[in-house]
N, CA, C, O and the ligand as a Tripos MOL2 file, in Angstrom:
@<TRIPOS>MOLECULE
protein
  289   287    73     0     0
PROTEIN
NO_CHARGES

@<TRIPOS>ATOM
      1 N          67.3750  152.8760   39.7390 N.3       1 MET1
      2 CA         67.4770  153.6660   38.5020 C.3       1 MET1
      3 C          67.9230  152.7800   37.3320 C.2       1 MET1
      4 O          67.3260  152.7990   36.2560 O.2       1 MET1
      5 N          68.9600  152.0230   37.5650 N.am      2 ILE2
      6 CA         69.4870  151.1150   36.5290 C.3       2 ILE2
      7 C          68.4240  150.0800   36.1590 C.2       2 ILE2
      8 O          68.2140  149.7810   34.9840 O.2       2 ILE2
      9 N          67.7600  149.5410   37.1800 N.am      3 ILE3
     10 CA         66.7280  148.5250   36.9440 C.3       3 ILE3
     11 C          65.6060  149.1060   36.0900 C.2       3 ILE3
     12 O          65.1100  148.4470   35.1760 O.2       3 ILE3
     13 N          65.2180  150.3110   36.3840 N.am      4 LYS4
     14 CA         64.1560  150.9780   35.6240 C.3       4 LYS4
     15 C          64.5630  151.1320   34.1530 C.2       4 LYS4
     16 O          63.7540  150.9470   33.2440 O.2       4 LYS4
     17 N          65.8270  151.4720   33.9500 N.am      5 LEU5
     18 CA         66.3600  151.6600   32.5960 C.3       5 LEU5
     19 C          66.3420  150.3420   31.8330 C.2       5 LEU5
     20 O          65.9320  150.2770   30.6740 O.2       5 LEU5
     21 N          66.7980  149.2910   32.5150 N.am      6 ILE6
     22 CA         66.8290  147.9660   31.8860 C.3       6 ILE6
     23 C          65.4180  147.4970   31.5640 C.2       6 ILE6
     24 O          65.1660  146.9390   30.4960 O.2       6 ILE6
     25 N          64.5100  147.7260   32.4890 N.am      7 LEU7
     26 CA         63.1140  147.3190   32.2990 C.3       7 LEU7
     27 C          62.4890  148.0170   31.0960 C.2       7 LEU7
     28 O          61.8210  147.3820   30.2800 O.2       7 LEU7
     29 N          62.7090  149.3150   30.9910 N.am      8 SER8
     30 CA         62.1190  150.0520   29.8670 C.3       8 SER8
     31 C          62.7370  149.6190   28.5460 C.2       8 SER8
     32 O          62.0720  149.5870   27.5110 O.2       8 SER8
     33 N          64.0270  149.2850   28.6020 N.am      9 LEU9
     34 CA         64.7070  148.7900   27.4050 C.3       9 LEU9
     35 C          64.1360  147.4350   26.9950 C.2       9 LEU9
     36 O          63.9290  147.1600   25.8130 O.2       9 LEU9
     37 N          63.8880  146.6000   27.9960 N.am     10 LEU10
     38 CA         63.3340  145.2710   27.7760 C.3      10 LEU10
     39 C          61.9420  145.3760   27.1390 C.2      10 LEU10
     40 O          61.6130  144.6590   26.1940 O.2      10 LEU10
     41 N          61.1470  146.2850   27.6840 N.am     11 VAL11
     42 CA         59.7930  146.4920   27.1500 C.3      11 VAL11
     43 C          59.8680  146.9380   25.6970 C.2      11 VAL11
     44 O          59.0790  146.5070   24.8560 O.2      11 VAL11
     45 N          60.8250  147.8040   25.4200 N.am     12 LEU12
     46 CA         61.0060  148.3030   24.0530 C.3      12 LEU12
     47 C          61.3700  147.1540   23.1110 C.2      12 LEU12
     48 O          60.8200  147.0350   22.0160 O.2      12 LEU12
     49 N          62.3020  146.3170   23.5540 N.am     13 ILE13
     50 CA         62.7450  145.1880   22.7210 C.3      13 ILE13
     51 C          61.5990  144.2040   22.4950 C.2      13 ILE13
     52 O          61.3870  143.7290   21.3800 O.2      13 ILE13
     53 N          60.8640  143.9050   23.5650 N.am     14 ILE14
     54 CA         59.7580  142.9430   23.4600 C.3      14 ILE14
     55 C          58.6730  143.4680   22.5150 C.2      14 ILE14
     56 O          58.1810  142.7370   21.6560 O.2      14 ILE14
     57 N          58.3100  144.7310   22.6840 N.am     15 SER15
     58 CA         57.2640  145.2870   21.8160 C.3      15 SER15
     59 C          57.7290  145.3370   20.3660 C.2      15 SER15
     60 O          56.9270  145.1920   19.4430 O.2      15 SER15
     61 N          59.0470  145.5460   20.1680 N.am     16 TYR16
     62 CA         59.5960  145.5460   18.8100 C.3      16 TYR16
     63 C          59.4150  144.1750   18.1650 C.2      16 TYR16
     64 O          59.0160  144.0630   17.0060 O.2      16 TYR16
     65 N          59.7220  143.1210   18.9520 N.am     17 PHE17
     66 CA         59.5980  141.7780   18.4100 C.3      17 PHE17
     67 C          58.1370  141.4010   18.1740 C.2      17 PHE17
     68 O          57.8150  140.7130   17.2060 O.2      17 PHE17
     69 N          57.2550  141.8560   19.0650 N.am     18 ILE18
     70 CA         55.8330  141.5520   18.9060 C.3      18 ILE18
     71 C          55.3020  142.2050   17.6260 C.2      18 ILE18
     72 O          54.5890  141.5720   16.8480 O.2      18 ILE18
     73 N          55.6540  143.4650   17.4200 N.am     19 ILE19
     74 CA         55.2010  144.1780   16.2200 C.3      19 ILE19
     75 C          55.7620  143.5200   14.9670 C.2      19 ILE19
     76 O          55.0650  143.3630   13.9650 O.2      19 ILE19
     77 N          57.0500  143.1320   15.0410 N.am     20 LYS20
     78 CA         57.7080  142.5120   13.8980 C.3      20 LYS20
     79 C          57.0330  141.1830   13.5240 C.2      20 LYS20
     80 O          56.7480  140.9270   12.3540 O.2      20 LYS20
     81 N          56.7860  140.3540   14.5300 N.am     21 SER21
     82 CA         56.1880  139.0420   14.2620 C.3      21 SER21
     83 C          54.7370  139.1970   13.8070 C.2      21 SER21
     84 O          54.2630  138.4340   12.9650 O.2      21 SER21
     85 N          54.0390  140.1770   14.3610 N.am     22 ALA22
     86 CA         52.6610  140.4250   13.9450 C.3      22 ALA22
     87 C          52.6210  140.8650   12.4880 C.2      22 ALA22
     88 O          51.7490  140.4430   11.7280 O.2      22 ALA22
     89 N          53.5640  141.7110   12.1040 N.am     23 LYS23
     90 CA         53.6390  142.1940   10.7280 C.3      23 LYS23
     91 C          53.9430  141.0300    9.7830 C.2      23 LYS23
     92 O          53.3350  140.9020    8.7200 O.2      23 LYS23
     93 N          54.8940  140.1850   10.1890 N.am     24 ASN24
     94 CA         55.2380  138.9990    9.4040 C.3      24 ASN24
     95 C          54.0280  138.0990    9.2230 C.2      24 ASN24
     96 O          53.7630  137.5890    8.1340 O.2      24 ASN24
     97 N          53.3000  137.9170   10.3200 N.am     25 TYR25
     98 CA         52.1350  137.0400   10.2990 C.3      25 TYR25
     99 C          51.0720  137.5800    9.3370 C.2      25 TYR25
    100 O          50.4810  136.8270    8.5630 O.2      25 TYR25
    101 N          50.8410  138.8890    9.3970 N.am     26 ILE26
    102 CA         49.8240  139.5030    8.5330 C.3      26 ILE26
    103 C          50.2510  139.4150    7.0700 C.2      26 ILE26
    104 O          49.4490  139.0960    6.1930 O.2      26 ILE26
    105 N          51.5480  139.7070    6.8220 N.am     27 ASP27
    106 CA         52.0700  139.6270    5.4490 C.3      27 ASP27
    107 C          51.9060  138.2250    4.8900 C.2      27 ASP27
    108 O          51.4750  138.0360    3.7520 O.2      27 ASP27
    109 N          52.2620  137.2380    5.7210 N.am     28 LYS28
    110 CA         52.1860  135.8440    5.3100 C.3      28 LYS28
    111 C          50.7410  135.4610    4.9990 C.2      28 LYS28
    112 O          50.4580  134.7880    4.0080 O.2      28 LYS28
    113 N          49.8360  135.9070    5.8670 N.am     29 MET29
    114 CA         48.4270  135.5840    5.7090 C.3      29 MET29
    115 C          47.8930  136.1250    4.3820 C.2      29 MET29
    116 O          47.2010  135.4310    3.6370 O.2      29 MET29
    117 N          48.2380  137.3890    4.1110 N.am     30 PHE30
    118 CA         47.7260  138.0110    2.8880 C.3      30 PHE30
    119 C          48.3690  137.4250    1.6440 C.2      30 PHE30
    120 O          47.6870  137.1620    0.6540 O.2      30 PHE30
    121 N          49.6940  137.2160    1.6900 N.am     31 SER31
    122 CA         50.3920  136.7210    0.5000 C.3      31 SER31
    123 C          49.9630  135.2940    0.1700 C.2      31 SER31
    124 O          49.7910  134.9520   -1.0000 O.2      31 SER31
    125 N          49.7900  134.4560    1.2000 N.am     32 SER32
    126 CA         49.4030  133.0760    0.9200 C.3      32 SER32
    127 C          47.9900  133.0290    0.3560 C.2      32 SER32
    128 O          47.6700  132.1890   -0.4850 O.2      32 SER32
    129 N          47.1540  133.9410    0.8310 N.am     33 GLU33
    130 CA         45.7810  133.9750    0.3210 C.3      33 GLU33
    131 C          45.7610  134.4340   -1.1370 C.2      33 GLU33
    132 O          45.0210  133.8970   -1.9610 O.2      33 GLU33
    133 N          46.5820  135.4300   -1.4370 N.am     34 ASN34
    134 CA         46.6630  135.9140   -2.8160 C.3      34 ASN34
    135 C          47.2010  134.8330   -3.7440 C.2      34 ASN34
    136 O          46.6820  134.6190   -4.8390 O.2      34 ASN34
    137 N          48.2580  134.1500   -3.2840 N.am     35 GLU35
    138 CA         48.8410  133.0960   -4.0930 C.3      35 GLU35
    139 C          47.8340  131.9900   -4.3630 C.2      35 GLU35
    140 O          47.7450  131.4480   -5.4640 O.2      35 GLU35
    141 N          47.0830  131.6790   -3.3250 N.am     36 LYS36
    142 CA         46.1000  130.6190   -3.4410 C.3      36 LYS36
    143 C          45.0550  130.9780   -4.5000 C.2      36 LYS36
    144 O          44.6160  130.1330   -5.2810 O.2      36 LYS36
    145 N          44.6740  132.2590   -4.5000 N.am     37 LYS37
    146 CA         43.6480  132.6860   -5.4450 C.3      37 LYS37
    147 C          44.1930  132.7780   -6.8580 C.2      37 LYS37
    148 O          43.4850  132.5190   -7.8310 O.2      37 LYS37
    149 N          45.4840  133.1580   -6.9590 N.am     38 LEU38
    150 CA         46.0500  133.3830   -8.2850 C.3      38 LEU38
    151 C          46.5240  132.1030   -8.9560 C.2      38 LEU38
    152 O          46.5220  132.0030  -10.1830 O.2      38 LEU38
    153 N          46.9340  131.1150   -8.1440 N.am     39 ASN39
    154 CA         47.5890  129.9530   -8.7290 C.3      39 ASN39
    155 C          46.8050  128.6610   -8.5480 C.2      39 ASN39
    156 O          47.3840  127.5760   -8.6050 O.2      39 ASN39
    157 N          45.5390  128.7570   -8.3370 N.am     40 GLU40
    158 CA         44.7520  127.5460   -8.1390 C.3      40 GLU40
    159 C          44.5390  126.8450   -9.4730 C.2      40 GLU40
    160 O          43.9300  127.3900  -10.3930 O.2      40 GLU40
    161 N          45.0550  125.6250   -9.5530 N.am     41 MET41
    162 CA         44.8800  124.8270  -10.7630 C.3      41 MET41
    163 C          43.8820  123.7080  -10.4700 C.2      41 MET41
    164 O          43.9310  123.0750   -9.4160 O.2      41 MET41
    165 N          42.9900  123.4800  -11.4090 N.am     42 VAL42
    166 CA         41.9430  122.4810  -11.2290 C.3      42 VAL42
    167 C          42.0980  121.4230  -12.3080 C.2      42 VAL42
    168 O          42.3720  121.7320  -13.4680 O.2      42 VAL42
    169 N          41.9180  120.1670  -11.9080 N.am     43 ARG43
    170 CA         42.0540  119.0860  -12.8730 C.3      43 ARG43
    171 C          40.7050  118.8130  -13.5440 C.2      43 ARG43
    172 O          39.6700  118.7200  -12.8840 O.2      43 ARG43
    173 N          40.7450  118.6910  -14.8410 N.am     44 CYS44
    174 CA         39.5380  118.3790  -15.5990 C.3      44 CYS44
    175 C          39.0870  116.9550  -15.2840 C.2      44 CYS44
    176 O          39.9070  116.0380  -15.2330 O.2      44 CYS44
    177 N          37.7880  116.7710  -15.0750 N.am     45 SER45
    178 CA         37.2640  115.4500  -14.7040 C.3      45 SER45
    179 C          37.3220  114.4630  -15.8610 C.2      45 SER45
    180 O          37.2850  113.2530  -15.6370 O.2      45 SER45
    181 N          37.4100  114.9500  -17.0840 N.am     46 VAL46
    182 CA         37.3770  114.0600  -18.2470 C.3      46 VAL46
    183 C          38.7810  113.7570  -18.7710 C.2      46 VAL46
    184 O          39.1540  112.5890  -18.8770 O.2      46 VAL46
    185 N          39.5620  114.7790  -19.0980 N.am     47 CYS47
    186 CA         40.8530  114.5470  -19.7430 C.3      47 CYS47
    187 C          42.0420  114.7490  -18.8090 C.2      47 CYS47
    188 O          43.1900  114.6270  -19.2370 O.2      47 CYS47
    189 N          41.7780  115.0590  -17.5260 N.am     48 ASN48
    190 CA         42.8310  115.2160  -16.5130 C.3      48 ASN48
    191 C          43.8140  116.3560  -16.8000 C.2      48 ASN48
    192 O          44.9070  116.3900  -16.2350 O.2      48 ASN48
    193 N          43.4370  117.2660  -17.6570 N.am     49 THR49
    194 CA         44.2800  118.4300  -17.9120 C.3      49 THR49
    195 C          44.1010  119.4340  -16.7780 C.2      49 THR49
    196 O          42.9870  119.6600  -16.3050 O.2      49 THR49
    197 N          45.2250  120.0400  -16.3420 N.am     50 PHE50
    198 CA         45.1280  121.0710  -15.3160 C.3      50 PHE50
    199 C          44.7970  122.4090  -15.9690 C.2      50 PHE50
    200 O          45.4730  122.8540  -16.8970 O.2      50 PHE50
    201 N          43.7450  123.0330  -15.4620 N.am     51 VAL51
    202 CA         43.3380  124.3330  -15.9960 C.3      51 VAL51
    203 C          43.2620  125.3510  -14.8680 C.2      51 VAL51
    204 O          42.9850  125.0030  -13.7200 O.2      51 VAL51
    205 N          43.5090  126.6000  -15.2020 N.am     52 HIS52
    206 CA         43.4220  127.6620  -14.2180 C.3      52 HIS52
    207 C          41.9660  127.8530  -13.8130 C.2      52 HIS52
    208 O          41.0550  127.7710  -14.6370 O.2      52 HIS52
    209 N          41.7680  128.1110  -12.5090 N.am     53 GLU53
    210 CA         40.3950  128.1740  -12.0060 C.3      53 GLU53
    211 C          39.5860  129.3420  -12.5930 C.2      53 GLU53
    212 O          38.3580  129.3530  -12.5150 O.2      53 GLU53
    213 N          40.2830  130.3200  -13.1770 N.am     54 SER54
    214 CA         39.5560  131.4400  -13.7620 C.3      54 SER54
    215 C          38.8880  131.0480  -15.0780 C.2      54 SER54
    216 O          37.9510  131.7140  -15.5180 O.2      54 SER54
    217 N          39.3660  129.9650  -15.7130 N.am     55 ILE55
    218 CA         38.7690  129.5480  -16.9940 C.3      55 ILE55
    219 C          38.1070  128.1820  -16.8970 C.2      55 ILE55
    220 O          37.6750  127.6220  -17.9040 O.2      55 ILE55
    221 N          38.0270  127.6430  -15.6740 N.am     56 VAL56
    222 CA         37.4670  126.3160  -15.5080 C.3      56 VAL56
    223 C          35.9490  126.3380  -15.7540 C.2      56 VAL56
    224 O          35.2750  127.3270  -15.4640 O.2      56 VAL56
    225 N          35.4340  125.2380  -16.2890 N.am     57 VAL57
    226 CA         34.0020  125.1120  -16.5370 C.3      57 VAL57
    227 C          33.4070  124.2120  -15.4600 C.2      57 VAL57
    228 O          33.7780  123.0440  -15.3430 O.2      57 VAL57
    229 N          32.4840  124.7600  -14.6750 N.am     58 LYS58
    230 CA         31.8850  123.9740  -13.5990 C.3      58 LYS58
    231 C          30.4950  123.5200  -13.9980 C.2      58 LYS58
    232 O          29.6720  124.3120  -14.4570 O.2      58 LYS58
    233 N          30.2460  122.2230  -13.8130 N.am     59 LYS59
    234 CA         28.9610  121.6750  -14.1900 C.3      59 LYS59
    235 C          28.6190  120.5180  -13.2560 C.2      59 LYS59
    236 O          29.4060  119.5790  -13.1330 O.2      59 LYS59
    237 N          27.5000  120.5630  -12.6180 N.am     60 SER60
    238 CA         26.9970  119.5530  -11.6730 C.3      60 SER60
    239 C          28.0730  119.0680  -10.6980 C.2      60 SER60
    240 O          28.2830  117.8670  -10.5250 O.2      60 SER60
    241 N          28.7490  120.0330  -10.0660 N.am     61 GLY61
    242 CA         29.7190  119.7210   -9.0180 C.3      61 GLY61
    243 C          31.0730  119.2610   -9.5180 C.2      61 GLY61
    244 O          31.9720  119.0410   -8.7050 O.2      61 GLY61
    245 N          31.2580  119.1070  -10.8180 N.am     62 LYS62
    246 CA         32.5430  118.6880  -11.3760 C.3      62 LYS62
    247 C          33.1630  119.8250  -12.1650 C.2      62 LYS62
    248 O          32.4830  120.7600  -12.5890 O.2      62 LYS62
    249 N          34.4900  119.7210  -12.3550 N.am     63 GLU63
    250 CA         35.2010  120.7770  -13.0600 C.3      63 GLU63
    251 C          35.7980  120.2560  -14.3570 C.2      63 GLU63
    252 O          36.3520  119.1580  -14.4120 O.2      63 GLU63
    253 N          35.6720  121.0590  -15.3850 N.am     64 TYR64
    254 CA         36.1570  120.6510  -16.7090 C.3      64 TYR64
    255 C          37.0210  121.7470  -17.3090 C.2      64 TYR64
    256 O          36.9000  122.9160  -16.9430 O.2      64 TYR64
    257 N          37.9040  121.3590  -18.2420 N.am     65 CYS65
    258 CA         38.8150  122.3080  -18.8740 C.3      65 CYS65
    259 C          38.0950  123.1430  -19.9210 C.2      65 CYS65
    260 O          38.4940  124.2740  -20.2000 O.2      65 CYS65
    261 N          37.0410  122.5920  -20.4990 N.am     66 SER66
    262 CA         36.3480  123.2990  -21.5620 C.3      66 SER66
    263 C          34.8990  122.8240  -21.6460 C.2      66 SER66
    264 O          34.5340  121.8320  -21.0150 O.2      66 SER66
    265 N          34.0890  123.5140  -22.4070 N.am     67 THR67
    266 CA         32.6970  123.1030  -22.5690 C.3      67 THR67
    267 C          32.6050  121.7890  -23.3230 C.2      67 THR67
    268 O          31.6490  121.0350  -23.1410 O.2      67 THR67
    269 N          33.5980  121.5040  -24.1780 N.am     68 GLU68
    270 CA         33.6190  120.2230  -24.8890 C.3      68 GLU68
    271 C          33.6730  119.0550  -23.9270 C.2      68 GLU68
    272 O          32.9420  118.0760  -24.0750 O.2      68 GLU68
    273 N          34.5600  119.1690  -22.9230 N.am     69 CYS69
    274 CA         34.6900  118.0900  -21.9320 C.3      69 CYS69
    275 C          33.4220  118.0050  -21.0730 C.2      69 CYS69
    276 O          32.9900  116.9110  -20.7090 O.2      69 CYS69
    277 N          32.8390  119.1420  -20.7550 N.am     70 SER70
    278 CA         31.6660  119.1180  -19.8810 C.3      70 SER70
    279 C          30.4420  118.5280  -20.5860 C.2      70 SER70
    280 O          29.5000  118.0870  -19.9280 O.2      70 SER70
    281 N          30.4530  118.5170  -21.9130 N.am     71 ASN71
    282 CA         29.3080  117.9720  -22.6630 C.3      71 ASN71
    283 C          29.4500  116.4960  -22.9690 C.2      71 ASN71
    284 O          28.5320  115.8770  -23.5060 O.2      71 ASN71
    285 N          30.6050  115.9260  -22.6270 N.am     72 LEU72
    286 CA         30.8080  114.5020  -22.9180 C.3      72 LEU72
    287 C          29.9630  113.6240  -21.9990 C.2      72 LEU72
    288 O          30.0080  112.3980  -22.1040 O.2      72 LEU72
    289 ZN         39.0880  118.3040  -20.3250 Zn       73 ZN73
@<TRIPOS>BOND
     1     1     2 1
     2     2     3 1
     3     3     4 2
     4     3     5 am
     5     5     6 1
     6     6     7 1
     7     7     8 2
     8     7     9 am
     9     9    10 1
    10    10    11 1
    11    11    12 2
    12    11    13 am
    13    13    14 1
    14    14    15 1
    15    15    16 2
    16    15    17 am
    17    17    18 1
    18    18    19 1
    19    19    20 2
    20    19    21 am
    21    21    22 1
    22    22    23 1
    23    23    24 2
    24    23    25 am
    25    25    26 1
    26    26    27 1
    27    27    28 2
    28    27    29 am
    29    29    30 1
    30    30    31 1
    31    31    32 2
    32    31    33 am
    33    33    34 1
    34    34    35 1
    35    35    36 2
    36    35    37 am
    37    37    38 1
    38    38    39 1
    39    39    40 2
    40    39    41 am
    41    41    42 1
    42    42    43 1
    43    43    44 2
    44    43    45 am
    45    45    46 1
    46    46    47 1
    47    47    48 2
    48    47    49 am
    49    49    50 1
    50    50    51 1
    51    51    52 2
    52    51    53 am
    53    53    54 1
    54    54    55 1
    55    55    56 2
    56    55    57 am
    57    57    58 1
    58    58    59 1
    59    59    60 2
    60    59    61 am
    61    61    62 1
    62    62    63 1
    63    63    64 2
    64    63    65 am
    65    65    66 1
    66    66    67 1
    67    67    68 2
    68    67    69 am
    69    69    70 1
    70    70    71 1
    71    71    72 2
    72    71    73 am
    73    73    74 1
    74    74    75 1
    75    75    76 2
    76    75    77 am
    77    77    78 1
    78    78    79 1
    79    79    80 2
    80    79    81 am
    81    81    82 1
    82    82    83 1
    83    83    84 2
    84    83    85 am
    85    85    86 1
    86    86    87 1
    87    87    88 2
    88    87    89 am
    89    89    90 1
    90    90    91 1
    91    91    92 2
    92    91    93 am
    93    93    94 1
    94    94    95 1
    95    95    96 2
    96    95    97 am
    97    97    98 1
    98    98    99 1
    99    99   100 2
   100    99   101 am
   101   101   102 1
   102   102   103 1
   103   103   104 2
   104   103   105 am
   105   105   106 1
   106   106   107 1
   107   107   108 2
   108   107   109 am
   109   109   110 1
   110   110   111 1
   111   111   112 2
   112   111   113 am
   113   113   114 1
   114   114   115 1
   115   115   116 2
   116   115   117 am
   117   117   118 1
   118   118   119 1
   119   119   120 2
   120   119   121 am
   121   121   122 1
   122   122   123 1
   123   123   124 2
   124   123   125 am
   125   125   126 1
   126   126   127 1
   127   127   128 2
   128   127   129 am
   129   129   130 1
   130   130   131 1
   131   131   132 2
   132   131   133 am
   133   133   134 1
   134   134   135 1
   135   135   136 2
   136   135   137 am
   137   137   138 1
   138   138   139 1
   139   139   140 2
   140   139   141 am
   141   141   142 1
   142   142   143 1
   143   143   144 2
   144   143   145 am
   145   145   146 1
   146   146   147 1
   147   147   148 2
   148   147   149 am
   149   149   150 1
   150   150   151 1
   151   151   152 2
   152   151   153 am
   153   153   154 1
   154   154   155 1
   155   155   156 2
   156   155   157 am
   157   157   158 1
   158   158   159 1
   159   159   160 2
   160   159   161 am
   161   161   162 1
   162   162   163 1
   163   163   164 2
   164   163   165 am
   165   165   166 1
   166   166   167 1
   167   167   168 2
   168   167   169 am
   169   169   170 1
   170   170   171 1
   171   171   172 2
   172   171   173 am
   173   173   174 1
   174   174   175 1
   175   175   176 2
   176   175   177 am
   177   177   178 1
   178   178   179 1
   179   179   180 2
   180   179   181 am
   181   181   182 1
   182   182   183 1
   183   183   184 2
   184   183   185 am
   185   185   186 1
   186   186   187 1
   187   187   188 2
   188   187   189 am
   189   189   190 1
   190   190   191 1
   191   191   192 2
   192   191   193 am
   193   193   194 1
   194   194   195 1
   195   195   196 2
   196   195   197 am
   197   197   198 1
   198   198   199 1
   199   199   200 2
   200   199   201 am
   201   201   202 1
   202   202   203 1
   203   203   204 2
   204   203   205 am
   205   205   206 1
   206   206   207 1
   207   207   208 2
   208   207   209 am
   209   209   210 1
   210   210   211 1
   211   211   212 2
   212   211   213 am
   213   213   214 1
   214   214   215 1
   215   215   216 2
   216   215   217 am
   217   217   218 1
   218   218   219 1
   219   219   220 2
   220   219   221 am
   221   221   222 1
   222   222   223 1
   223   223   224 2
   224   223   225 am
   225   225   226 1
   226   226   227 1
   227   227   228 2
   228   227   229 am
   229   229   230 1
   230   230   231 1
   231   231   232 2
   232   231   233 am
   233   233   234 1
   234   234   235 1
   235   235   236 2
   236   235   237 am
   237   237   238 1
   238   238   239 1
   239   239   240 2
   240   239   241 am
   241   241   242 1
   242   242   243 1
   243   243   244 2
   244   243   245 am
   245   245   246 1
   246   246   247 1
   247   247   248 2
   248   247   249 am
   249   249   250 1
   250   250   251 1
   251   251   252 2
   252   251   253 am
   253   253   254 1
   254   254   255 1
   255   255   256 2
   256   255   257 am
   257   257   258 1
   258   258   259 1
   259   259   260 2
   260   259   261 am
   261   261   262 1
   262   262   263 1
   263   263   264 2
   264   263   265 am
   265   265   266 1
   266   266   267 1
   267   267   268 2
   268   267   269 am
   269   269   270 1
   270   270   271 1
   271   271   272 2
   272   271   273 am
   273   273   274 1
   274   274   275 1
   275   275   276 2
   276   275   277 am
   277   277   278 1
   278   278   279 1
   279   279   280 2
   280   279   281 am
   281   281   282 1
   282   282   283 1
   283   283   284 2
   284   283   285 am
   285   285   286 1
   286   286   287 1
   287   287   288 2
@<TRIPOS>SUBSTRUCTURE
     1 MET1         2 RESIDUE 1 A MET
     2 ILE2         6 RESIDUE 1 A ILE
     3 ILE3        10 RESIDUE 1 A ILE
     4 LYS4        14 RESIDUE 1 A LYS
     5 LEU5        18 RESIDUE 1 A LEU
     6 ILE6        22 RESIDUE 1 A ILE
     7 LEU7        26 RESIDUE 1 A LEU
     8 SER8        30 RESIDUE 1 A SER
     9 LEU9        34 RESIDUE 1 A LEU
    10 LEU10       38 RESIDUE 1 A LEU
    11 VAL11       42 RESIDUE 1 A VAL
    12 LEU12       46 RESIDUE 1 A LEU
    13 ILE13       50 RESIDUE 1 A ILE
    14 ILE14       54 RESIDUE 1 A ILE
    15 SER15       58 RESIDUE 1 A SER
    16 TYR16       62 RESIDUE 1 A TYR
    17 PHE17       66 RESIDUE 1 A PHE
    18 ILE18       70 RESIDUE 1 A ILE
    19 ILE19       74 RESIDUE 1 A ILE
    20 LYS20       78 RESIDUE 1 A LYS
    21 SER21       82 RESIDUE 1 A SER
    22 ALA22       86 RESIDUE 1 A ALA
    23 LYS23       90 RESIDUE 1 A LYS
    24 ASN24       94 RESIDUE 1 A ASN
    25 TYR25       98 RESIDUE 1 A TYR
    26 ILE26      102 RESIDUE 1 A ILE
    27 ASP27      106 RESIDUE 1 A ASP
    28 LYS28      110 RESIDUE 1 A LYS
    29 MET29      114 RESIDUE 1 A MET
    30 PHE30      118 RESIDUE 1 A PHE
    31 SER31      122 RESIDUE 1 A SER
    32 SER32      126 RESIDUE 1 A SER
    33 GLU33      130 RESIDUE 1 A GLU
    34 ASN34      134 RESIDUE 1 A ASN
    35 GLU35      138 RESIDUE 1 A GLU
    36 LYS36      142 RESIDUE 1 A LYS
    37 LYS37      146 RESIDUE 1 A LYS
    38 LEU38      150 RESIDUE 1 A LEU
    39 ASN39      154 RESIDUE 1 A ASN
    40 GLU40      158 RESIDUE 1 A GLU
    41 MET41      162 RESIDUE 1 A MET
    42 VAL42      166 RESIDUE 1 A VAL
    43 ARG43      170 RESIDUE 1 A ARG
    44 CYS44      174 RESIDUE 1 A CYS
    45 SER45      178 RESIDUE 1 A SER
    46 VAL46      182 RESIDUE 1 A VAL
    47 CYS47      186 RESIDUE 1 A CYS
    48 ASN48      190 RESIDUE 1 A ASN
    49 THR49      194 RESIDUE 1 A THR
    50 PHE50      198 RESIDUE 1 A PHE
    51 VAL51      202 RESIDUE 1 A VAL
    52 HIS52      206 RESIDUE 1 A HIS
    53 GLU53      210 RESIDUE 1 A GLU
    54 SER54      214 RESIDUE 1 A SER
    55 ILE55      218 RESIDUE 1 A ILE
    56 VAL56      222 RESIDUE 1 A VAL
    57 VAL57      226 RESIDUE 1 A VAL
    58 LYS58      230 RESIDUE 1 A LYS
    59 LYS59      234 RESIDUE 1 A LYS
    60 SER60      238 RESIDUE 1 A SER
    61 GLY61      242 RESIDUE 1 A GLY
    62 LYS62      246 RESIDUE 1 A LYS
    63 GLU63      250 RESIDUE 1 A GLU
    64 TYR64      254 RESIDUE 1 A TYR
    65 CYS65      258 RESIDUE 1 A CYS
    66 SER66      262 RESIDUE 1 A SER
    67 THR67      266 RESIDUE 1 A THR
    68 GLU68      270 RESIDUE 1 A GLU
    69 CYS69      274 RESIDUE 1 A CYS
    70 SER70      278 RESIDUE 1 A SER
    71 ASN71      282 RESIDUE 1 A ASN
    72 LEU72      286 RESIDUE 1 A LEU
    73 ZN73       289 GROUP 0 **** ****
């Protein structure tokens, strides 16, 4: 009887830790992906200025801070 009680308690504790670590893992996965998308800075090939990837100008495989740099 005691062994059964301890076993069920153990299962409860183990499943609690599994759920907790799984939740942590999922949170980490999503947050790091969001951060990566939000904070990606790209260096301009011409003037070496760091620009946010949402405003970066891409031309023939290179990245530029502005259309002025891409036309040089
Ligand atoms: Zn530039």
